[in-house]
N, C-alpha and C positions, 0 to 999 in steps of 0.2 A: 415158520408160518405163524401169523398173528392169531391170537386166540382172544376170546372175550369181546370181540368187536361186534357191536349191535348196529342195527339200522339207524338208531337215534344218534349214536356217536358219529356215524358217517355224515349224516345231514348237518350236524352242528359244525363239522369241520369246513363246510363250504359257506358257512356264515361267520367264520371266525374273525375276519377283518375286511375292510373295504375293498382290498385288492382281489381277494378270492370271490367276494360277493359280486364284483363287477364282472369277473370272468364267468361266473355261473349264471349271470342274468340272462333271461330269455327275451328281454325287451330292451332295446337301445333307442332312445329318442333322438331325433335330428330336427333342428329348426327348419330344414329344407322341406319337411313334410307339412308345413303349416301355411294356412291362408289367413290373412288379416282382413276382417270386414272394415269397410269405410262407409260413412254416411255423408252425403253432400246435399245440402238443403237450400233450395232456391229462395226460400222466404226469410233468410236471416242475413244480416249485414256483417256479422262477426262470428268467429268460432265460439261455439256454445257447448258447455258441459251438459250431457244428458243426465238429468237428475237421478234417474233410476239405474244408471250404469256407471259404476265407479271408474274414473279415468278414461271414459269413452266420450267422444265429442261429435257433434254435428259440425261439418265444415262448410264454409263457403267455397266456391270454385278455386279461389286464390289460396285459401289456407289449406285446402285439400292437397294441392301440389306441394306445399311446405311440409305437410304431414308425411306424404310419400317420401319426400327427400329425407326426413328424419328416420323413417322406417327403414329405408335402404341402409342407413348407417348401422342399424341394429340387425342387419342380415335378412330383412324381410323383402322378398321380391315378388310375392304372389298375393293378390288382393281380390276381394269380392266387394263390388261397389253397389250401394243402395241409394238410389236417388229419392229425394223428397221434393216433389214439385210444389210450386206455390198454388197452382190452380187445380181444383178438383171438378169433375163433371160426371154425368151419367154415362155418356157414350163418346162425346167429342174430346178425345184425349190427346194432349199435346206432348210429344216426346223430345222437343227441340232442346230443352234444358240439358238433359242427360247426354244427348248426342254431342252437344258442345263441350261438355265435361270430358267425355272420352277423346274428343279431338285434341283438347288441351293436354291431356295426359300423354297421348301418343306423341304430340309435338315436343313435349318437354323431355320425356324419358325414352322414347323410341322402344327398342326391344329389351331395355334393361329391366322392365317390369312385365309381369303377366297379370292381366286384369280380367276377371270374370264379371259379367253383368248379371246381377239378379234380375230375373224377368218375371214381373207380376204386375197386376193392375190395381192392387189394393190401395197403394199410396195415391193413385190417380182418381179413384172413384169417390163420389160423395158418400156412398153407403159403406165403403171400406171393405167390400168383398173383392175377390180375386178375378172377377169376370163380369160379363154383362148379365143384368138381372132380367127375369121375365117381366112382362107387363104388370102382373099383379104383385111383383117383388117377393115371390115365395120361393124362388130357386135361381141358381146361377145357370144360365143357358150355355151349355158346353159348346154346341155347334156354332154359336155366334162368337164365342170368346176365342176359340182356337185360331181362326184366321187373323184376328186382331193381334194376338200374341206373336204369330209368325211374322206379321208385318213389323211389329216392334223389334223382334229379334234381328230382322234384316237391317233395320236402321241402325241398331247398336253395333252390329258386326261391321257395317260400312263405315261407322264412325271410329272404329278402332278396337272394339272389344276382342280379346283373344278367345273368349269362351262365353257361351250363353248358358245361364243357369236358371231354367224355368222352375219357379217355386209355387206355381198356382195350383197344381194338382188337377188340371183339366185332363181328360182322357184324350189321347191322340196328339197332344201338343208336341211331343218330341219328334214324331214323324213329320209333322207339318213344319217344324223349325228346321229339321235336317234337310228336308226337301227344298225349302226356299233358299237356304244357304247354298246348297249344291247347285241350284239353278242359276245363282248369281256369282259363280266362280269364287265361292267362299267355303270350299270344302275343307280348307285348313283350319277353320274356326271350330273349336270343340263345343260339345254339349255336355254340361254337367247337370244331370237331372236330380232334382229333389224327388227321388223315386219313392222313398218311404218316409213321407212327411206326415206326422201324426197330429191330430187335433189335441193340443196340449195346453196346460196351464202355465208352462214355462216360457211363453212368448211375451209376457206382459211388458217388460222393459223395452223390448224391441219395438213393440207397437207404439209406445210413447215416442221412440226415436223417429220412426217413420210416419207417425200420425196416421196409422192405418188400422185402428181398431174397428171391427165390424160395428155397424149401426145398431140402434136399439130397437129396430123393427121386430115386433113380436114373432112374425112368421120366420125370420131368418136372422137371428141375433148372433149366431156363431157360424163356424165353418165346418161343422160336422158332416154336412152333406157331400163334401168333396175332399176334405182331409181324412186320413185314415183313423180308424177307431183304435184306441189303446187296448181294447178288448178283443181285437181280431189281428193277431200278429201274422197269421197266414196271408192276409191281404197284402202285407208288405212284400212278401216274396213274389206274389203274382204281379204287382205293379212294377217291381224292379225288373223282372224278367221281360215284361212288356216293353218297358223303356229301353232295355238293351236291344230287344228285337227291332225297335223303331229307330235305333241309331245313337243312343246315348253312349258317350265315351267314358264318363265317370258317373257313378251312381252314389246317392247320398242317403244317409239316415239322419233324421231330425225329429226330436231332440236326440242327444247322445247318451248320457249316463243312464237315463231312465229306460233305454232301449238297447242295452248291451246284449240281451238275448237275441234281438233282431239282427244286430251287427254280426254276432257269432254265427247265426244261421245263414245269413247271406254270404258270409265268407266261405262257408262250406259249399254253397250252391253256385256262386258266380265267380268269374275270374277277371272281371273288369276292376279297375281301380275303385276302391270303396272309401268314400268320405263320410265323416261324421261331423255334424255341426253341434258344437258345444254352445248351446243357445243362451240367450240373454238371462233367463231366469236361473239357469244352471251356473253360469258365470257369476252372476251377482250373489248367489247363495254363498259361494266360496269367498267372494270379496267381503261380504258382511261378516263372515267368521273371522277374517283377517282384520277388518276394521275394528272389531270388538276384541281383538287380541285373544281370540279363542283358538287360533291356529296360525301357523306360519304361512304367509301368502304364497310364496313360490312353491313351497312343499305341497300345498293343497292342489295347485294347478298341475304340478308334476305328477301327483298321484292320480288325478283325474285323467290326464293324458295317457299315463301308463295303462290305466284300465282300458282305455279305448284301443290302445295298441294290442294289448293282450286279447281283446275280443276279435281283432282282425282288421282294424282300421288301417288304411294306407295314408289317408289325408285327414288332417284335423283342422277344422275351421274354428278359430278361437279369437275372442276379443283381446286375449292376452298374448297373441302370437308375436307381437312386437317385443315381448320379453323372453320369448322361447330360447333364443340363443344364449343369452346371459344365464337364465335359470338352469338350462340343461347343462351348461358348462360347470355349474356349481352343484350338480347332483351329488348327494351323499349316498353311496351304495351301502 
């Protein structure tokens, strides 16, 4: 019988080499759990680097297809598409551009790819808010916005979207979207709700990409009246449970790393697939560390993704998803 063995000796033995560390690991990443965001911009004539997002581009409809082709070679088959329309308006919103993009994707790739459509109005509106404003421009009018979102969702599903991902944070929009899809024989189209989307400082680079920063109007210069408050984590549970009750198939927390406590709590409370969006500011923070040679790029992202998995995330939306297979295969346990 062994004597003198302490708890500390035992723990060190399972860290002794990469093989036993791999066996003892509680988290195993897979590139199959990742979704790659894509931007398609009606107002550009060539593929354009997004200045505030390292190695992320805005595509034309033609270069978008080329990018998807390249991503398929890297093991990426799941995408989240963000359209950037050329024309903005107060209420007369034209969705034909993104409809044509979805049709082209479906014609080119068929069922080889799964593409979710981000559903919001912020890139379409002059004021940059996610819905219709009241006459005095002091608030987003929920009851006028929801039917418009539902109609938009229907048009995208009919154009070939596999999933509708409403990011607007209007109340009742999941039920309206689910109902209109079911009424038009589109019950197979999923809904991935931005159920716990917080009003955050980490969205800046994304807003540059989508040209969707809220206006400078003094009465409504931010989205705090409809996105969740970072100071009220309990609200995230309530909105998530509501969206599940309304028919959401996947629920999402956004941002990711700053809200690991929310992810962990939701994991305990809900059994639906749980997604986390590692947003533009979080992504770019890691990229800048790597650019300035303060840390190893792949290892940074792997560590962030591992944290999300430990917290309970099933699905990771990351701008670096196209590198996930290669980086995960090179993980050093």
